[in-house]
C-alpha positions in Angstrom: 161.3 118.3 -54.5 162.3 115.5 -54.0 165.3 116.3 -52.2 163.5 118.6 -49.8 161.2 115.9 -48.8 164.2 113.8 -48.1 165.7 116.1 -46.0 162.6 116.9 -44.0 162.4 113.3 -43.5 165.4 112.8 -41.9 165.1 116.0 -39.7 161.8 114.7 -38.6 162.9 111.4 -37.7 166.0 113.3 -36.0 163.8 115.5 -33.5 161.5 112.3 -33.3 164.5 110.2 -31.8 165.6 113.1 -29.4 162.0 113.5 -28.1 161.8 109.7 -27.3 165.3 109.9 -25.8 164.0 113.0 -23.5 161.0 110.6 -22.7 163.2 107.7 -21.7 165.9 109.8 -20.0 163.3 112.0 -17.9 161.7 108.8 -16.5 163.0 107.8 -13.0 164.0 104.5 -12.7 162.1 102.9 -9.8 163.3 99.7 -9.0 161.0 98.4 -6.0 162.9 97.7 -3.1 162.9 94.4 -1.5 160.4 93.9 1.1 162.0 93.5 4.3 159.8 90.5 6.0 159.4 91.0 9.7 162.4 89.2 11.4 160.9 86.8 13.9 162.0 86.9 17.5 163.0 83.7 18.7 162.0 83.5 22.5 163.8 81.4 24.6 161.9 78.4 25.5 160.4 78.7 28.8 162.2 76.3 31.2 160.2 74.5 33.7 160.3 75.7 37.4 162.5 73.5 39.3 160.4 71.6 42.1 162.2 72.3 45.5 163.9 69.6 47.1 161.9 68.3 49.9 163.4 69.2 53.3 164.7 66.2 55.3 162.7 65.9 58.1 164.4 66.2 61.5 165.2 63.9 63.7 163.2 63.2 66.7 163.9 63.0 70.5 161.3 62.0 72.7 161.1 62.0 76.7 158.8 60.0 78.2 157.2 61.1 81.5 154.8 58.5 82.4 151.4 59.3 84.8 152.8 59.3 88.4 156.7 60.4 87.4 158.0 63.3 90.0 157.3 66.6 88.7 160.6 67.8 89.9 162.2 65.0 88.0 160.8 66.1 84.7 161.6 70.0 85.8 165.3 68.7 86.2 165.4 67.0 82.8 163.6 68.6 80.0 165.3 71.8 79.9 168.5 70.4 79.2 166.9 67.8 77.0 165.3 70.7 75.0 168.8 72.4 74.7 170.3 69.2 73.7 168.0 68.5 70.9 168.2 71.9 69.8 171.8 71.9 69.5 171.8 68.6 67.7 169.1 69.8 64.9 166.4 67.7 66.7 162.7 68.0 67.4 162.0 67.7 70.9 158.7 66.1 72.2 156.9 65.2 75.5 154.8 62.3 75.6 153.0 60.1 78.6 153.2 57.0 77.0 154.6 55.3 73.6 152.8 53.1 71.2 155.3 51.7 68.9 152.9 51.0 66.4 152.3 54.7 65.8 155.8 55.8 66.5 157.1 58.3 63.8 160.0 56.7 61.8 162.3 59.6 62.4 162.4 59.2 66.1 165.9 58.6 66.9 166.3 58.8 70.7 163.7 58.1 73.8 164.5 59.2 77.6 162.1 57.6 79.7 161.5 58.6 83.4 160.1 56.4 86.1 157.8 55.0 86.9 158.9 52.3 84.2 156.5 52.3 81.3 157.8 48.9 80.1 161.0 50.4 78.6 162.5 46.8 78.0 159.5 45.9 75.8 159.5 48.9 74.0 163.4 48.8 73.4 163.0 45.5 72.1 160.1 46.2 69.6 162.1 49.4 68.3 165.9 48.2 67.9 166.9 51.3 65.5 166.0 53.6 68.4 168.3 54.8 71.4 166.6 54.2 74.9 168.1 55.9 77.9 166.3 54.7 81.4 166.7 57.5 84.0 167.0 56.8 87.7 165.1 52.9 87.3 166.8 50.7 89.7 165.5 47.7 88.3 166.5 48.2 84.5 170.1 47.0 83.7 172.0 48.4 80.5 171.6 46.3 77.5 171.4 46.3 73.6 169.6 49.5 72.9 168.8 50.6 76.4 171.2 52.8 78.3 171.1 53.7 82.2 171.4 56.5 84.4 171.4 54.8 87.8 168.6 55.4 90.2 169.4 57.5 93.3 169.1 54.3 95.5 171.9 52.8 93.7 174.2 55.1 94.6 172.9 55.8 98.3 176.4 55.3 99.7 177.9 58.3 97.9 174.6 60.4 98.6 175.0 59.9 102.1 178.6 60.3 102.3 178.3 63.7 100.6 175.3 64.4 103.3 177.2 63.8 106.1 180.3 65.9 105.3 177.7 68.4 104.4 176.1 68.0 107.7 179.1 68.2 109.8 180.2 71.3 108.0 177.1 73.3 108.7 176.1 71.9 112.3 177.2 73.5 115.2 179.4 71.1 117.3 178.7 68.5 114.7 175.4 67.2 116.3 174.0 65.6 113.1 171.9 62.6 112.4 170.4 60.5 109.9 166.9 58.5 109.4 167.1 55.5 107.3 164.9 52.2 106.6 168.1 50.5 107.9 166.7 47.2 107.3 166.7 47.6 103.6 170.0 48.0 101.5 169.4 51.6 100.3 169.0 52.5 103.8 172.3 50.6 105.5 174.0 52.3 102.5 172.8 55.6 103.1 173.2 55.2 107.0 176.7 54.1 107.0 177.7 56.6 104.2 176.7 59.4 106.1 178.0 58.4 109.2 181.6 57.9 107.6 181.1 61.5 105.7 180.4 63.1 109.2 183.5 61.4 110.6 185.7 62.3 107.7 185.1 65.9 108.6 185.3 66.3 112.2 187.1 62.7 113.2 186.0 62.2 116.9 183.1 64.9 116.4 183.4 65.5 120.5 180.9 67.6 121.8 182.0 70.3 123.5 178.9 70.8 125.8 175.9 68.5 126.9 174.4 66.1 125.9 177.9 64.4 125.4 176.6 61.9 122.7 178.5 60.2 120.1 177.8 62.2 116.9 176.4 61.2 114.2 173.1 59.9 115.5 171.8 56.9 113.6 168.2 56.3 113.4 166.1 53.9 112.0 162.1 54.0 111.1 160.4 51.3 110.4 159.0 51.0 106.8 155.2 50.7 108.1 155.2 53.7 110.9 152.5 54.9 112.8 152.2 58.6 113.7 153.0 57.7 117.1 156.4 56.3 116.0 157.0 59.1 113.9 156.7 61.4 116.8 158.7 59.4 119.2 161.4 59.1 116.9 161.7 63.2 116.4 161.3 63.3 120.3 164.5 61.1 120.7 166.6 63.0 118.3 165.5 66.4 119.9 166.8 64.8 123.2 169.8 63.5 121.8 170.7 67.4 121.1 170.7 66.5 117.0 169.9 69.9 115.3 170.4 68.4 111.6 168.7 65.4 110.0 169.6 63.9 106.8 166.6 61.8 105.4 167.6 59.0 103.5 166.6 58.7 99.7 164.4 55.4 100.3 162.0 57.5 102.6 159.0 59.5 101.4 157.3 60.8 104.1 156.0 64.4 104.1 154.8 64.1 107.6 157.9 63.1 109.1 159.6 66.1 107.4 157.1 68.5 108.9 157.3 66.8 112.2 161.4 67.5 112.2 160.8 71.1 110.7 158.5 71.9 113.7 160.8 70.5 116.1 163.2 73.3 115.3 165.8 70.5 113.1 166.9 71.8 109.8 166.6 69.1 107.1 168.9 67.9 104.3 166.8 66.0 102.1 166.3 64.8 98.4 164.5 66.9 95.6 162.6 70.0 95.8 161.9 71.2 99.6 158.1 70.6 100.3 156.1 73.9 100.6 156.5 75.4 104.1 160.0 73.8 104.4 162.1 76.2 102.9 162.9 77.8 106.1 164.1 74.5 107.3 166.0 73.3 104.5 169.9 73.3 104.0 170.2 71.1 100.7 169.0 68.6 98.6 171.3 65.9 97.9 170.8 64.0 94.3 172.2 63.3 90.7 173.5 66.0 88.8 171.2 65.0 85.7 172.1 68.2 83.5 175.6 67.0 83.9 175.6 63.7 82.9 173.2 64.3 79.9 175.5 66.9 78.3 178.6 64.9 78.8 177.1 61.5 77.5 174.2 62.8 74.8 176.4 62.9 72.0 177.9 59.5 72.1 174.3 58.0 73.1 172.2 59.5 70.0 175.3 58.6 67.8 174.6 55.0 68.5 176.7 54.0 71.6 174.2 52.1 73.4 174.1 49.4 76.2 176.0 51.4 78.9 175.6 52.8 82.3 176.6 56.4 82.7 178.8 57.7 85.4 177.0 60.3 87.5 177.7 63.1 89.6 176.4 63.2 93.0 175.9 66.9 93.9 173.7 69.3 96.0 171.2 71.6 95.0 168.3 73.8 96.4 170.8 75.2 98.7 169.7 77.9 101.3 172.3 80.5 101.8 171.2 81.1 105.2 171.9 78.0 106.7 174.6 77.2 103.8 176.7 80.0 102.9 178.6 80.1 99.8 182.0 79.5 101.3 180.6 76.6 103.0 179.2 75.3 99.6 182.6 75.4 98.3 184.2 73.6 100.6 181.7 70.8 100.4 182.1 70.8 96.4 185.5 70.3 96.7 184.6 67.1 98.5 181.8 66.0 95.6 184.6 66.3 93.1 187.1 64.2 95.1 184.5 61.8 95.5 183.3 61.6 91.9 187.1 61.2 90.8 187.6 58.5 92.8 190.1 60.0 95.3 187.8 59.4 98.4 185.8 56.3 99.0 182.6 56.1 101.0 183.8 53.1 102.8 180.5 51.2 101.9 180.0 47.9 99.9 177.2 48.9 97.7 176.3 45.7 97.2 175.8 44.7 100.8 175.4 47.9 102.6 178.3 46.6 105.3 181.7 48.3 105.6 184.4 47.7 103.0 187.0 45.5 104.4 
């Protein structure tokens, strides 16, 4: 009995062990997975938006057109200056006057038209600005002031070209000039005109009456009455003159009208007055467009204090009175005059013939 009990004890222990191992073996080992923490996404730091670089201010070019300026002169100069300013990256402005105290610091060049608004004082107060005086006979180049000479200062060249033109277009060379011959510009213009006519036609002997020596040089007093003007016009008609050049120092619309009413064709200066277009052959003047284009770059770059070379030419040509073919002939003489191949024969300082 005792042995049986012992056997049962070991059998029971055996089955108990089997049961325990079944429980242990049947249980699934569940090791908790490592908890994955969300990875922090690092965004790039926002960089500061770069500030745009300030755009440099453009240099400024000013045209000063004072009260009383010739509208024709403004019309001749302004478009060329606008084009030059644009081509050189400049801002263009037109003013009637200048106040140095209020001047924009970006102003680089100032072109001044007559009447003189005090360019000398302006230039002294603004030494860093390039000034250009156009057509002012009393202004001399100096310091930061350059000069395009006035038309009166080259009256001999204008007169010569006008004389040649008059001889080219006038039948039998019956041409004349009206000037204030008691003034330097008048003397220079009158003698230049005479030499220009003779340069073309030599002795200029007329083929039919009246047999006068042409060209006719007519003087008119600086203070003249309507009676004196009418008498002068009649004397030209009686002399057979059919073309007249008006010297640049004369500004007398009434005289021009009297000449046109008498059937005389005109060579003058600037824009023909309204109503005179049919009697206007051409205008003689300075080619300001060419002068500005040829000298602008050097001037605006700092080459100041010089007198610019100018070309004397013609414009406002009437093709009915001055054909394109004859214009070409006059242009050849214009070029020779400009290049120094032809001399006017006039001393511009005295208005007298050169020795």
